[in-house]
N, C-alpha and C positions, 0 to 999 in steps of 0.2 A: 372762266376755264384759261390759261395763258398758253400761247401757241408759242414755238419756236422754231428758226430754222436751223435741221439738224439735217448732218450728213448721215445718211441710209446705209451706205454703200460704197465700197471704191475699186477701182481697177487700175489695170498700168499695163502699159503696151512697154519691155525693155527689147531691145532688139540683141538678137543672136550675136551678130557680128561684131566682134571685140576688134577694133582698133587703140593699139598697145603704143605709149613712147616710139619705144624703138623702132616701129612703123616709120615712124619722121625720120629715123638716122637718116637716110639719104635724098631728104630734102634739100634743095636749097633755097635761102630765103634771101629776101629783098626789103631793103627800106623803103618808104612812102614814098621817097623821092626817085625810086628806077636804080637805088645802088645795091650792088651784094652787099650782103651783112658776112664779114670775112672773117668772124667768129665762129670756132666749128661748128657743127649745127648739133654734136654730142650736149654741148656745153650749155647752150642754147634751151635744151631740150628739158635737161638738170635744171637750170635756172626758172622755166615754166613754172616744174613740178613743184621745187621749193613756194613760187609765192602763189600756183592755185590750188596745190594739194592731187592734183591731175597724175595719174596714174597710165591711166587707160578711158577709153571712151565707145561709146557702140553706137553704129552706124546700121541703118536703114538697108536690107538686102535690095538689089535691082530693083525687081518687084512691086513691091511695096511703096507705097505713098504716102503723105502726111492722113490723110482721110483713111485709109484702110486704118490703122496706127490708131488713131480716131476711135473707129468702130470698134476696134477689139477692146481697146479699153474699159469702152463704154459699155459695152456687151458685159465685163465681168463686173464692170459696179451695178446696174441692174440687176444681176442675178446675184452681187453678193448683200444688196438690198432686200430682195424677194418680192419687186413689185411687180403689177403686169407692164409692161414696158407702152400698152396702147393708153395708159394713165398717165402717163409723161404731159406734162401743157408745152414743155420747152425743152429743147436740145439745144445748148447752144456751146458752140467750138472755137476756143482763144486759139491764134498761129500769128502768124505775120508773113511767112511767103508761102501761103495755098500750095496747092500739091506740083509738084517738080517734079516730073519722069524723071529718072535716071540716064542722063546721056541730055536729057534737053536746057533750054536756054528762058525758056517763058514759064512762067509760072501762072495755073490756071486757077482764078476766085469765082469762073463762072460755072455751072451752078457753086452756091456757098459750100465749105466744106460741111457745116452742119444740114444740108439739105442731102449731100451724099452720102452721109453718114445716116442719117435716119432712110435715105434708101435701100442701103446695107443693111442696117439691123429690120426691114422691111416693118416698121412701123407705119400705117395708115391712117390713124386717126388725123383731120386735117386741123384740128383745133391743138395742134401740137405742132407750134410754131418753131422753127427751127432759122438760125442766124448767125453770122460770126462776129467775135469780137477781135479786134485789133490793136493793143494797148502796150506792145513793144512787150516786154519780159513780164510785165505783171498782169498780161491780159486775161489767164483763168482767174487770177483773186480780184481781179476788176469785175469779172464776170460772179462773183462770189454775192459779191457786194452788191450788184445791176440785181442781181435774183430776190438778195433779203429784201431789197426795194420793192418787186414787183409781190412779192408776199404780202408787205405793209399794204401796199396799196390792193390787196383780195384782188388781183390779175394772174395768178397761180399760185400751185400748190405744190406742183412736183418738178424739178428738172432737172435735166442731166448735162454736168458742166463738164468739159473736155479742152484738157490743153495738149498743143501736138505740135510736133516742128520737124524736116529732116534738114537740120541745117547744115548736113554735108552736101549739100546741093547747092550751097549757096555761099562757100567757103573761097579762099583765092588761096592756090596750096601755097604761094608763093609770100605769105604774111604769119608768119608766126603766131598772129593769134588767132590763126584756124584750126589750132589744135587744142582750145578750150571749149571749142563746141562739137554738139552729136545732137544724135534723133531718140526718141522716146512720145509714148504719150502717158498722159494721166486721167484718170476722170474719176467724180463723186457722182452718185444722187441726193441731192437736196432737196427735204422735206417740208413742209409747214404745216406742222403738226401738234398737238397737246404735249407740254412737257415733260418728261419721266421723270425731273426731278427739277428742284427750285432753279432759274437762273440756268436753262440748261442751252445750248445753241448758240449764236452769232450773239457776242454779249456789245458790239461796239463794231465801229470801223473807220479808216481816213482812210481821203484819197489825194494826191496831187499832183501838178504837172507843171513843168518848170520850162520853156520854153523861147526865152530869149537866148541870151548866149549858149543854154546848154544844149538848144535844138538839135547839133548835130553832133554832139560826143556818140553818138549809134548811129551810123546812117550805111547806103549804100555808094561804093565806091567801086574806082576802073580798079583791076588787077595791077599789082606790083610790079610785075617781071615786064621789063618793058617790049609791047611788038607781039605780046603772048595771047593773049588774050581779048575781046571786046565787050565782055558782059559785065557787068557791075557784081559784085560780089559782097558781102557784109563786111564792115570797117568799123572799128572801135577806138576810139583814143584814148586809152585803157587809163594811162596818167590822170586825165581829167576824168575820168568816169570813178576813180577809185576816192578820189579825193571828193567829190561831188556828194556818193555815199554814205561817204564816212559822215559828212556833214548835216546831210539831210534825213537819211534813213532814220537814224536815233529820233528826233524829233518827231517823224511822223508817226512813229513805235510809239514814243511817250503821247501824245495826242492821243492815239487809240485805244490804250490802256487806263487814262484820265478819263475819255469820255466814256467809257465802259465799266468804270468805278473799279476796277482790280487793279491793287497794289502789286509791287513789281516781284514781290516777295510770291504772291499767289500762282507767279506763271510754272507750269510744271517742263514745258516743253517749248522752242520756240524754232518755227520752222521756217529759215529765209531763203529765198531764191538761191539756186546753188549755182554762183554765178563765179565765185574767187574762195577759197578756204581760208585766206588772210584776210582781207577784205571783213567775211562775213564773220570771224571773231574778232575783228578789231570793231565793226560794229553795235555786237553784242556788248563787250565792253563796253563804250562810249553810250550806249542805253542805259546801263546799270549803274555808271557815271554820274549821270542826269537825276538819278536818285540818292547819288552818294554812298553807292554799294556798290560791289564788285561780284562778276556772274557767278554763280552755283557751280558744283562741278557737272557736268552732264547734261548740262540743259539746251545744249542746241545739238538733235542729231546731223548730221553728214550723210552724202551721196555722191559728192563731186570726184571723189577719189576715183569711183571705177565709174561711172555713169557720163562723168564732165557736165556741161552745162549746156541743159536740153531746153533750154530757154523756159516757155509755159508750161513747159510740160516736168521740171521739176520739183514746183511743190507739190502737186497731186501725185505726182510718184512716189515722193518720200513719206507724205502722209500715208499711202497706200501701203508703201512698207512699215511702216510705223505699226500699223495698226495690223500687220499681219508678223507681226513677231520678226520682220526680217534686218534691224537694224540692232546688231549685236550692243549690249549695254544699254536699250534706251526703252521704256516702253510705257503706256498711256492707259489709263483705264476710267470707267466713269465717273463724272467730276473732275475731271486734270483738267486743267485752264491752259490752253495753246495760243500761242500770239504766232502768228503767221504774215511776214512781212516780205515784199519782194518790191525792184527798182530797176528801170532799163531801157531804153527806149522810148525819147521824146523832148523831156525827160521826164517819166510816169512812176513815182512811190506808190504804195498803198500798204496797209496792214490790216486785220483783221483779226478781232479777238473771241475765241471761240471756248465753250463749254463743252465736254466729251458726254 
């Protein structure tokens, strides 16, 4: 009997607090040198929208932390899958900054977010191990790859995989790039079980780390407004990230497809980390270019326009929305082939080919 790593449930926490582009109109942005940017703020905002596609993003309410969002999305995924939560073998939470309470300056990573989620969900079984994954924005997809390996090794059969982030608490209000980031959580239940159809589930994967000159492309750094704040904030060398992603991500996606034995024309949807609309579009164009063809219409659903970049939460949230018919003009069905891909701090890249 053939077994497969199959997604049986999905969930998401999408905050209700909407931060629109117009809400930044009173901001004063600064260069990394500390010099004020003299370009009118409205022009900066419009330029960012044209590049990234972001019109609005979501921020978590003050009383909600990353682990709280993770627990809500995780419970939805468990309910959607129909499993008994006490049968879970693992709870894995991908994030980058732990729990940062509103107004706080220090993140909390002890206990791990996964242990906090297990506690909030009231799961008692000691054999359900809980641990965190920190791999930049590709962390959630890395957890998928890791769990698939656990399944193959016979070490687990049912896992809850969550990506959660409250980036609004680590952004520098003086940095124009801060408008990119957002909060949220997404989750799946992944099970190792007999395949319902031939070649169902995870078909192949690819993971890479480039940490020579690329290691500092996304990091933590001081605020840009001189003398304003001594905290460290998330920082990004936008042009470096863009050029790196366009060069390396299509190659990794192709490697994943080739290892999976899937022809590019068999791919129904590509779910890529929602980092930058223009960048994602160009990555897809270059991927198809490696096969000397053009991307088909409507192959890449997007949520960045209204959800922004919530790091590890973007792909599981997007998959949840797609599965529940919440992305206009896009749908998947049994047998559909999906290519997941992500890129982020490290720099890390990964891809997973999956048949629904």
